[in-house]
PyMOL Python script that loads the backbone (N, CA, C, O; Angstrom):
from pymol import cmd

cmd.read_pdbstr("""\
ATOM      1  N   MET A   1      64.006 -16.372 229.978  1.00  0.00           N
ATOM      2  CA  MET A   1      64.533 -17.101 228.677  1.00  0.00           C
ATOM      3  C   MET A   1      65.766 -17.597 229.111  1.00  0.00           C
ATOM      4  O   MET A   1      66.523 -16.915 229.803  1.00  0.00           O
ATOM      5  N   PRO A   2      66.060 -18.916 228.695  1.00  0.00           N
ATOM      6  CA  PRO A   2      67.444 -19.430 228.980  1.00  0.00           C
ATOM      7  C   PRO A   2      68.491 -18.790 228.105  1.00  0.00           C
ATOM      8  O   PRO A   2      68.143 -18.038 227.195  1.00  0.00           O
ATOM      9  N   ASP A   3      69.815 -19.068 228.354  1.00  0.00           N
ATOM     10  CA  ASP A   3      70.843 -18.287 227.593  1.00  0.00           C
ATOM     11  C   ASP A   3      70.851 -18.583 226.204  1.00  0.00           C
ATOM     12  O   ASP A   3      71.151 -17.739 225.360  1.00  0.00           O
ATOM     13  N   LYS A   4      70.513 -19.822 225.923  1.00  0.00           N
ATOM     14  CA  LYS A   4      70.313 -20.025 224.311  1.00  0.00           C
ATOM     15  C   LYS A   4      69.164 -21.126 224.313  1.00  0.00           C
ATOM     16  O   LYS A   4      69.078 -22.093 225.070  1.00  0.00           O
ATOM     17  N   LEU A   5      68.277 -20.742 223.259  1.00  0.00           N
ATOM     18  CA  LEU A   5      67.016 -21.662 223.059  1.00  0.00           C
ATOM     19  C   LEU A   5      67.376 -22.935 222.540  1.00  0.00           C
ATOM     20  O   LEU A   5      68.361 -23.095 221.819  1.00  0.00           O
ATOM     21  N   THR A   6      66.562 -23.895 222.905  1.00  0.00           N
ATOM     22  CA  THR A   6      66.517 -25.216 222.345  1.00  0.00           C
ATOM     23  C   THR A   6      65.256 -25.434 221.847  1.00  0.00           C
ATOM     24  O   THR A   6      64.307 -24.655 221.942  1.00  0.00           O
ATOM     25  N   TRP A   7      65.268 -26.812 221.164  1.00  0.00           N
ATOM     26  CA  TRP A   7      64.067 -27.026 220.431  1.00  0.00           C
ATOM     27  C   TRP A   7      62.881 -27.400 221.346  1.00  0.00           C
ATOM     28  O   TRP A   7      61.718 -27.395 220.943  1.00  0.00           O
ATOM     29  N   ARG A   8      63.256 -27.731 222.633  1.00  0.00           N
ATOM     30  CA  ARG A   8      62.128 -27.701 223.685  1.00  0.00           C
ATOM     31  C   ARG A   8      61.612 -26.409 224.096  1.00  0.00           C
ATOM     32  O   ARG A   8      60.676 -26.361 224.894  1.00  0.00           O
ATOM     33  N   ASP A   9      62.100 -25.433 223.656  1.00  0.00           N
ATOM     34  CA  ASP A   9      61.367 -23.950 224.143  1.00  0.00           C
ATOM     35  C   ASP A   9      60.594 -23.401 222.983  1.00  0.00           C
ATOM     36  O   ASP A   9      60.881 -22.319 222.470  1.00  0.00           O
ATOM     37  N   SER A  10      59.577 -24.188 222.567  1.00  0.00           N
ATOM     38  CA  SER A  10      58.733 -23.708 221.422  1.00  0.00           C
ATOM     39  C   SER A  10      58.206 -22.351 221.689  1.00  0.00           C
ATOM     40  O   SER A  10      58.332 -21.460 220.848  1.00  0.00           O
ATOM     41  N   ASP A  11      57.634 -22.163 222.801  1.00  0.00           N
ATOM     42  CA  ASP A  11      56.784 -20.756 223.303  1.00  0.00           C
ATOM     43  C   ASP A  11      58.136 -19.658 223.135  1.00  0.00           C
ATOM     44  O   ASP A  11      58.012 -18.674 222.406  1.00  0.00           O
ATOM     45  N   ASP A  12      59.119 -19.862 223.702  1.00  0.00           N
ATOM     46  CA  ASP A  12      60.127 -18.846 223.556  1.00  0.00           C
ATOM     47  C   ASP A  12      60.712 -18.683 222.297  1.00  0.00           C
ATOM     48  O   ASP A  12      61.049 -17.544 221.972  1.00  0.00           O
ATOM     49  N   ILE A  13      60.898 -19.658 221.500  1.00  0.00           N
ATOM     50  CA  ILE A  13      61.239 -19.483 219.992  1.00  0.00           C
ATOM     51  C   ILE A  13      60.038 -18.828 219.431  1.00  0.00           C
ATOM     52  O   ILE A  13      60.275 -17.899 218.658  1.00  0.00           O
ATOM     53  N   ALA A  14      58.859 -19.102 219.646  1.00  0.00           N
ATOM     54  CA  ALA A  14      57.751 -18.404 219.060  1.00  0.00           C
ATOM     55  C   ALA A  14      57.798 -16.855 219.360  1.00  0.00           C
ATOM     56  O   ALA A  14      57.593 -16.002 218.497  1.00  0.00           O
ATOM     57  N   TYR A  15      58.053 -16.623 220.512  1.00  0.00           N
ATOM     58  CA  TYR A  15      58.212 -14.946 220.792  1.00  0.00           C
ATOM     59  C   TYR A  15      59.451 -14.404 220.085  1.00  0.00           C
ATOM     60  O   TYR A  15      59.409 -13.291 219.561  1.00  0.00           O
ATOM     61  N   ALA A  16      60.512 -15.128 220.055  1.00  0.00           N
ATOM     62  CA  ALA A  16      61.688 -14.644 219.284  1.00  0.00           C
ATOM     63  C   ALA A  16      61.324 -14.387 217.883  1.00  0.00           C
ATOM     64  O   ALA A  16      61.739 -13.390 217.293  1.00  0.00           O
ATOM     65  N   LEU A  17      60.470 -15.365 217.270  1.00  0.00           N
ATOM     66  CA  LEU A  17      60.306 -15.066 215.763  1.00  0.00           C
ATOM     67  C   LEU A  17      59.256 -13.994 215.506  1.00  0.00           C
ATOM     68  O   LEU A  17      59.236 -13.359 214.452  1.00  0.00           O
ATOM     69  N   ILE A  18      58.324 -13.793 216.561  1.00  0.00           N
ATOM     70  CA  ILE A  18      57.487 -12.599 216.509  1.00  0.00           C
ATOM     71  C   ILE A  18      58.163 -11.351 216.597  1.00  0.00           C
ATOM     72  O   ILE A  18      57.858 -10.406 215.869  1.00  0.00           O
ATOM     73  N   ASP A  19      58.984 -11.302 217.374  1.00  0.00           N
ATOM     74  CA  ASP A  19      59.922 -10.082 217.559  1.00  0.00           C
ATOM     75  C   ASP A  19      60.732  -9.849 216.229  1.00  0.00           C
ATOM     76  O   ASP A  19      60.831  -8.700 215.797  1.00  0.00           O
ATOM     77  N   LYS A  20      61.341 -10.957 215.535  1.00  0.00           N
ATOM     78  CA  LYS A  20      61.921 -10.841 214.387  1.00  0.00           C
ATOM     79  C   LYS A  20      61.321 -10.618 213.049  1.00  0.00           C
ATOM     80  O   LYS A  20      61.790  -9.938 212.137  1.00  0.00           O
ATOM     81  N   PHE A  21      60.220 -11.289 213.067  1.00  0.00           N
ATOM     82  CA  PHE A  21      59.179 -11.313 211.928  1.00  0.00           C
ATOM     83  C   PHE A  21      57.928 -10.887 212.396  1.00  0.00           C
ATOM     84  O   PHE A  21      57.098 -11.785 212.535  1.00  0.00           O
ATOM     85  N   PRO A  22      57.553  -9.653 212.696  1.00  0.00           N
ATOM     86  CA  PRO A  22      56.334  -9.274 213.093  1.00  0.00           C
ATOM     87  C   PRO A  22      55.384  -9.330 212.055  1.00  0.00           C
ATOM     88  O   PRO A  22      54.261  -9.571 212.498  1.00  0.00           O
ATOM     89  N   ASP A  23      55.431  -9.194 210.837  1.00  0.00           N
ATOM     90  CA  ASP A  23      54.386  -9.116 209.875  1.00  0.00           C
ATOM     91  C   ASP A  23      54.195 -10.686 209.154  1.00  0.00           C
ATOM     92  O   ASP A  23      53.341 -10.813 208.276  1.00  0.00           O
ATOM     93  N   GLN A  24      54.916 -11.697 209.515  1.00  0.00           N
ATOM     94  CA  GLN A  24      54.848 -12.933 209.073  1.00  0.00           C
ATOM     95  C   GLN A  24      53.621 -13.786 209.603  1.00  0.00           C
ATOM     96  O   GLN A  24      53.317 -13.777 210.796  1.00  0.00           O
ATOM     97  N   ASP A  25      52.986 -14.467 208.723  1.00  0.00           N
ATOM     98  CA  ASP A  25      52.032 -15.434 209.097  1.00  0.00           C
ATOM     99  C   ASP A  25      52.469 -16.515 209.100  1.00  0.00           C
ATOM    100  O   ASP A  25      52.794 -17.050 208.040  1.00  0.00           O
ATOM    101  N   PRO A  26      52.605 -17.173 210.366  1.00  0.00           N
ATOM    102  CA  PRO A  26      53.094 -18.512 210.530  1.00  0.00           C
ATOM    103  C   PRO A  26      52.731 -19.578 209.791  1.00  0.00           C
ATOM    104  O   PRO A  26      53.508 -20.431 209.363  1.00  0.00           O
ATOM    105  N   LEU A  27      51.306 -19.539 209.599  1.00  0.00           N
ATOM    106  CA  LEU A  27      50.654 -20.613 208.942  1.00  0.00           C
ATOM    107  C   LEU A  27      51.090 -20.602 207.329  1.00  0.00           C
ATOM    108  O   LEU A  27      50.853 -21.593 206.639  1.00  0.00           O
ATOM    109  N   LYS A  28      51.594 -19.687 206.897  1.00  0.00           N
ATOM    110  CA  LYS A  28      51.986 -19.722 205.515  1.00  0.00           C
ATOM    111  C   LYS A  28      53.564 -20.125 205.269  1.00  0.00           C
ATOM    112  O   LYS A  28      54.183 -19.937 204.222  1.00  0.00           O
ATOM    113  N   LEU A  29      53.984 -20.619 206.268  1.00  0.00           N
ATOM    114  CA  LEU A  29      55.521 -20.994 206.193  1.00  0.00           C
ATOM    115  C   LEU A  29      55.549 -22.587 206.087  1.00  0.00           C
ATOM    116  O   LEU A  29      54.828 -23.320 206.762  1.00  0.00           O
ATOM    117  N   SER A  30      56.387 -22.973 205.241  1.00  0.00           N
ATOM    118  CA  SER A  30      56.756 -24.524 205.071  1.00  0.00           C
ATOM    119  C   SER A  30      57.518 -24.810 206.375  1.00  0.00           C
ATOM    120  O   SER A  30      58.059 -23.903 207.008  1.00  0.00           O
ATOM    121  N   PHE A  31      57.543 -26.034 206.740  1.00  0.00           N
ATOM    122  CA  PHE A  31      58.477 -26.478 207.815  1.00  0.00           C
ATOM    123  C   PHE A  31      59.985 -26.429 207.494  1.00  0.00           C
ATOM    124  O   PHE A  31      60.722 -26.427 208.480  1.00  0.00           O
ATOM    125  N   PRO A  32      60.522 -26.393 206.364  1.00  0.00           N
ATOM    126  CA  PRO A  32      61.707 -26.214 205.929  1.00  0.00           C
ATOM    127  C   PRO A  32      62.228 -24.732 206.115  1.00  0.00           C
ATOM    128  O   PRO A  32      63.349 -24.414 206.510  1.00  0.00           O
ATOM    129  N   LYS A  33      61.162 -23.863 205.742  1.00  0.00           N
ATOM    130  CA  LYS A  33      61.460 -22.279 205.874  1.00  0.00           C
ATOM    131  C   LYS A  33      61.477 -21.947 207.316  1.00  0.00           C
ATOM    132  O   LYS A  33      62.334 -21.183 207.762  1.00  0.00           O
ATOM    133  N   LEU A  34      60.508 -22.523 208.115  1.00  0.00           N
ATOM    134  CA  LEU A  34      60.575 -22.213 209.609  1.00  0.00           C
ATOM    135  C   LEU A  34      61.896 -22.691 210.209  1.00  0.00           C
ATOM    136  O   LEU A  34      62.737 -22.011 210.796  1.00  0.00           O
ATOM    137  N   HIS A  35      61.907 -23.855 209.971  1.00  0.00           N
ATOM    138  CA  HIS A  35      63.442 -24.544 210.561  1.00  0.00           C
ATOM    139  C   HIS A  35      64.352 -23.522 210.194  1.00  0.00           C
ATOM    140  O   HIS A  35      64.979 -23.004 211.118  1.00  0.00           O
ATOM    141  N   LYS A  36      64.554 -23.130 209.060  1.00  0.00           N
ATOM    142  CA  LYS A  36      65.819 -22.177 208.731  1.00  0.00           C
ATOM    143  C   LYS A  36      65.815 -20.680 209.468  1.00  0.00           C
ATOM    144  O   LYS A  36      66.820 -20.035 209.769  1.00  0.00           O
ATOM    145  N   MET A  37      64.476 -20.311 209.673  1.00  0.00           N
ATOM    146  CA  MET A  37      64.242 -18.878 210.524  1.00  0.00           C
ATOM    147  C   MET A  37      64.598 -19.242 211.851  1.00  0.00           C
ATOM    148  O   MET A  37      65.325 -18.428 212.421  1.00  0.00           O
ATOM    149  N   VAL A  38      64.193 -20.508 212.644  1.00  0.00           N
ATOM    150  CA  VAL A  38      64.599 -20.827 213.854  1.00  0.00           C
ATOM    151  C   VAL A  38      66.086 -20.788 214.052  1.00  0.00           C
ATOM    152  O   VAL A  38      66.565 -19.948 214.813  1.00  0.00           O
ATOM    153  N   VAL A  39      66.865 -21.668 213.398  1.00  0.00           N
ATOM    154  CA  VAL A  39      68.093 -21.895 213.475  1.00  0.00           C
ATOM    155  C   VAL A  39      68.949 -20.464 213.263  1.00  0.00           C
ATOM    156  O   VAL A  39      70.024 -20.309 213.843  1.00  0.00           O
ATOM    157  N   GLU A  40      68.472 -19.594 212.523  1.00  0.00           N
ATOM    158  CA  GLU A  40      69.307 -18.318 212.362  1.00  0.00           C
ATOM    159  C   GLU A  40      68.897 -17.295 213.341  1.00  0.00           C
ATOM    160  O   GLU A  40      69.247 -16.128 213.168  1.00  0.00           O
ATOM    161  N   LEU A  41      68.192 -17.637 214.340  1.00  0.00           N
ATOM    162  CA  LEU A  41      67.755 -16.731 215.609  1.00  0.00           C
ATOM    163  C   LEU A  41      69.055 -16.624 216.267  1.00  0.00           C
ATOM    164  O   LEU A  41      69.750 -17.617 216.480  1.00  0.00           O
ATOM    165  N   GLU A  42      69.448 -15.255 216.643  1.00  0.00           N
ATOM    166  CA  GLU A  42      70.621 -15.277 217.494  1.00  0.00           C
ATOM    167  C   GLU A  42      70.568 -15.956 218.888  1.00  0.00           C
ATOM    168  O   GLU A  42      71.603 -16.349 219.427  1.00  0.00           O
ATOM    169  N   GLU A  43      69.335 -16.089 219.469  1.00  0.00           N
ATOM    170  CA  GLU A  43      69.038 -16.643 220.593  1.00  0.00           C
ATOM    171  C   GLU A  43      69.140 -18.277 220.637  1.00  0.00           C
ATOM    172  O   GLU A  43      69.346 -18.866 221.698  1.00  0.00           O
ATOM    173  N   PHE A  44      68.973 -18.977 219.348  1.00  0.00           N
ATOM    174  CA  PHE A  44      68.908 -20.240 219.201  1.00  0.00           C
ATOM    175  C   PHE A  44      70.276 -21.023 219.419  1.00  0.00           C
ATOM    176  O   PHE A  44      71.252 -20.610 218.793  1.00  0.00           O
ATOM    177  N   GLY A  45      70.395 -21.911 220.097  1.00  0.00           N
ATOM    178  CA  GLY A  45      71.859 -22.607 220.324  1.00  0.00           C
ATOM    179  C   GLY A  45      71.704 -24.213 220.311  1.00  0.00           C
ATOM    180  O   GLY A  45      72.476 -24.948 220.928  1.00  0.00           O
ATOM    181  N   ASP A  46      70.618 -24.675 219.539  1.00  0.00           N
ATOM    182  CA  ASP A  46      70.636 -26.299 219.824  1.00  0.00           C
ATOM    183  C   ASP A  46      71.091 -26.804 218.420  1.00  0.00           C
ATOM    184  O   ASP A  46      71.233 -26.063 217.448  1.00  0.00           O
ATOM    185  N   ASP A  47      71.281 -28.010 218.424  1.00  0.00           N
ATOM    186  CA  ASP A  47      71.596 -28.761 217.005  1.00  0.00           C
ATOM    187  C   ASP A  47      70.597 -28.678 216.043  1.00  0.00           C
ATOM    188  O   ASP A  47      69.569 -29.322 216.256  1.00  0.00           O
ATOM    189  N   PRO A  48      70.690 -27.993 214.993  1.00  0.00           N
ATOM    190  CA  PRO A  48      69.770 -27.960 213.957  1.00  0.00           C
ATOM    191  C   PRO A  48      69.192 -29.296 213.628  1.00  0.00           C
ATOM    192  O   PRO A  48      68.011 -29.282 213.281  1.00  0.00           O
ATOM    193  N   ASP A  49      69.858 -30.553 213.674  1.00  0.00           N
ATOM    194  CA  ASP A  49      69.508 -31.700 213.109  1.00  0.00           C
ATOM    195  C   ASP A  49      68.603 -32.310 214.276  1.00  0.00           C
ATOM    196  O   ASP A  49      68.184 -33.453 214.095  1.00  0.00           O
ATOM    197  N   LYS A  50      68.310 -31.734 215.305  1.00  0.00           N
ATOM    198  CA  LYS A  50      67.522 -32.377 216.340  1.00  0.00           C
ATOM    199  C   LYS A  50      66.074 -32.076 216.232  1.00  0.00           C
ATOM    200  O   LYS A  50      65.259 -32.590 216.999  1.00  0.00           O
ATOM    201  N   SER A  51      65.737 -31.231 215.267  1.00  0.00           N
ATOM    202  CA  SER A  51      64.279 -31.003 215.197  1.00  0.00           C
ATOM    203  C   SER A  51      63.419 -32.088 214.543  1.00  0.00           C
ATOM    204  O   SER A  51      63.915 -33.001 213.882  1.00  0.00           O
ATOM    205  N   SER A  52      62.206 -31.956 214.742  1.00  0.00           N
ATOM    206  CA  SER A  52      61.281 -33.025 213.874  1.00  0.00           C
ATOM    207  C   SER A  52      60.046 -32.273 213.646  1.00  0.00           C
ATOM    208  O   SER A  52      59.847 -31.149 214.108  1.00  0.00           O
ATOM    209  N   GLU A  53      59.215 -32.937 212.913  1.00  0.00           N
ATOM    210  CA  GLU A  53      58.032 -32.449 212.207  1.00  0.00           C
ATOM    211  C   GLU A  53      57.046 -31.939 213.520  1.00  0.00           C
ATOM    212  O   GLU A  53      56.339 -30.941 213.377  1.00  0.00           O
ATOM    213  N   ALA A  54      57.056 -32.617 214.661  1.00  0.00           N
ATOM    214  CA  ALA A  54      56.310 -32.310 215.759  1.00  0.00           C
ATOM    215  C   ALA A  54      56.720 -31.175 216.588  1.00  0.00           C
ATOM    216  O   ALA A  54      55.941 -30.537 217.296  1.00  0.00           O
ATOM    217  N   VAL A  55      58.195 -30.911 216.450  1.00  0.00           N
ATOM    218  CA  VAL A  55      58.682 -29.806 217.116  1.00  0.00           C
ATOM    219  C   VAL A  55      58.428 -28.525 216.119  1.00  0.00           C
ATOM    220  O   VAL A  55      58.203 -27.427 216.629  1.00  0.00           O
ATOM    221  N   MET A  56      58.458 -28.647 214.975  1.00  0.00           N
ATOM    222  CA  MET A  56      58.242 -27.470 214.034  1.00  0.00           C
ATOM    223  C   MET A  56      56.704 -27.150 214.160  1.00  0.00           C
ATOM    224  O   MET A  56      56.299 -25.988 214.142  1.00  0.00           O
ATOM    225  N   GLU A  57      55.857 -28.248 214.289  1.00  0.00           N
ATOM    226  CA  GLU A  57      54.269 -27.983 214.431  1.00  0.00           C
ATOM    227  C   GLU A  57      54.231 -27.110 215.731  1.00  0.00           C
ATOM    228  O   GLU A  57      53.688 -26.006 215.758  1.00  0.00           O
ATOM    229  N   ALA A  58      54.786 -27.629 216.693  1.00  0.00           N
ATOM    230  CA  ALA A  58      54.633 -27.030 218.041  1.00  0.00           C
ATOM    231  C   ALA A  58      54.932 -25.421 218.064  1.00  0.00           C
ATOM    232  O   ALA A  58      54.165 -24.531 218.433  1.00  0.00           O
ATOM    233  N   ILE A  59      56.250 -25.306 217.570  1.00  0.00           N
ATOM    234  CA  ILE A  59      56.688 -23.779 217.179  1.00  0.00           C
ATOM    235  C   ILE A  59      55.710 -22.975 216.413  1.00  0.00           C
ATOM    236  O   ILE A  59      55.424 -21.837 216.786  1.00  0.00           O
ATOM    237  N   GLN A  60      55.090 -23.608 215.175  1.00  0.00           N
ATOM    238  CA  GLN A  60      54.343 -22.834 214.387  1.00  0.00           C
ATOM    239  C   GLN A  60      52.992 -22.473 215.139  1.00  0.00           C
ATOM    240  O   GLN A  60      52.417 -21.402 214.948  1.00  0.00           O
ATOM    241  N   MET A  61      52.514 -23.492 216.043  1.00  0.00           N
ATOM    242  CA  MET A  61      51.056 -23.269 216.504  1.00  0.00           C
ATOM    243  C   MET A  61      51.291 -22.391 217.756  1.00  0.00           C
ATOM    244  O   MET A  61      50.372 -21.681 218.163  1.00  0.00           O
ATOM    245  N   ALA A  62      52.499 -22.414 218.387  1.00  0.00           N
ATOM    246  CA  ALA A  62      52.626 -21.446 219.509  1.00  0.00           C
ATOM    247  C   ALA A  62      52.690 -19.972 219.063  1.00  0.00           C
ATOM    248  O   ALA A  62      52.144 -19.029 219.635  1.00  0.00           O
ATOM    249  N   TRP A  63      53.436 -19.926 217.964  1.00  0.00           N
ATOM    250  CA  TRP A  63      53.504 -18.608 217.236  1.00  0.00           C
ATOM    251  C   TRP A  63      52.150 -18.105 216.504  1.00  0.00           C
ATOM    252  O   TRP A  63      51.988 -16.899 216.315  1.00  0.00           O
ATOM    253  N   TYR A  64      51.204 -19.030 216.105  1.00  0.00           N
ATOM    254  CA  TYR A  64      49.843 -18.650 215.396  1.00  0.00           C
ATOM    255  C   TYR A  64      49.133 -18.226 216.748  1.00  0.00           C
ATOM    256  O   TYR A  64      48.737 -17.062 216.812  1.00  0.00           O
ATOM    257  N   GLU A  65      48.934 -19.073 217.846  1.00  0.00           N
ATOM    258  CA  GLU A  65      48.299 -18.630 218.937  1.00  0.00           C
ATOM    259  C   GLU A  65      48.557 -17.215 219.480  1.00  0.00           C
ATOM    260  O   GLU A  65      47.686 -16.377 219.710  1.00  0.00           O
ATOM    261  N   GLU A  66      49.864 -17.074 219.649  1.00  0.00           N
ATOM    262  CA  GLU A  66      50.275 -15.800 220.214  1.00  0.00           C
ATOM    263  C   GLU A  66      50.063 -14.247 219.244  1.00  0.00           C
ATOM    264  O   GLU A  66      50.141 -13.097 219.675  1.00  0.00           O
ATOM    265  N   VAL A  67      49.852 -14.589 218.192  1.00  0.00           N
ATOM    266  CA  VAL A  67      49.535 -13.453 217.256  1.00  0.00           C
ATOM    267  C   VAL A  67      47.976 -13.395 217.040  1.00  0.00           C
ATOM    268  O   VAL A  67      47.439 -12.450 216.461  1.00  0.00           O
ATOM    269  N   GLN A  68      47.342 -14.393 217.509  1.00  0.00           N
ATOM    270  CA  GLN A  68      45.784 -14.274 217.254  1.00  0.00           C
ATOM    271  C   GLN A  68      45.074 -13.342 218.165  1.00  0.00           C
ATOM    272  O   GLN A  68      43.860 -13.175 218.053  1.00  0.00           O
TER     273      GLN A  68
END
""", "prot")
cmd.dss("prot")
cmd.show_as("cartoon", "prot")
cmd.util.cbc("prot")
cmd.orient("prot")
């Protein structure tokens, strides 16, 4: 994993979210809630304003696929 995660690191962000929120169903999260969870990760270091709906969806799907 890089020193600080960026929005391009959807798989690594998903792993960090799984570690921090093991019982959370990613499909039950709104994108604003998911965004808040990502930017609050200690490992995250990108500009919070540089995300998009496509980025949020990629993170959500990576998380979902990993917990299946």
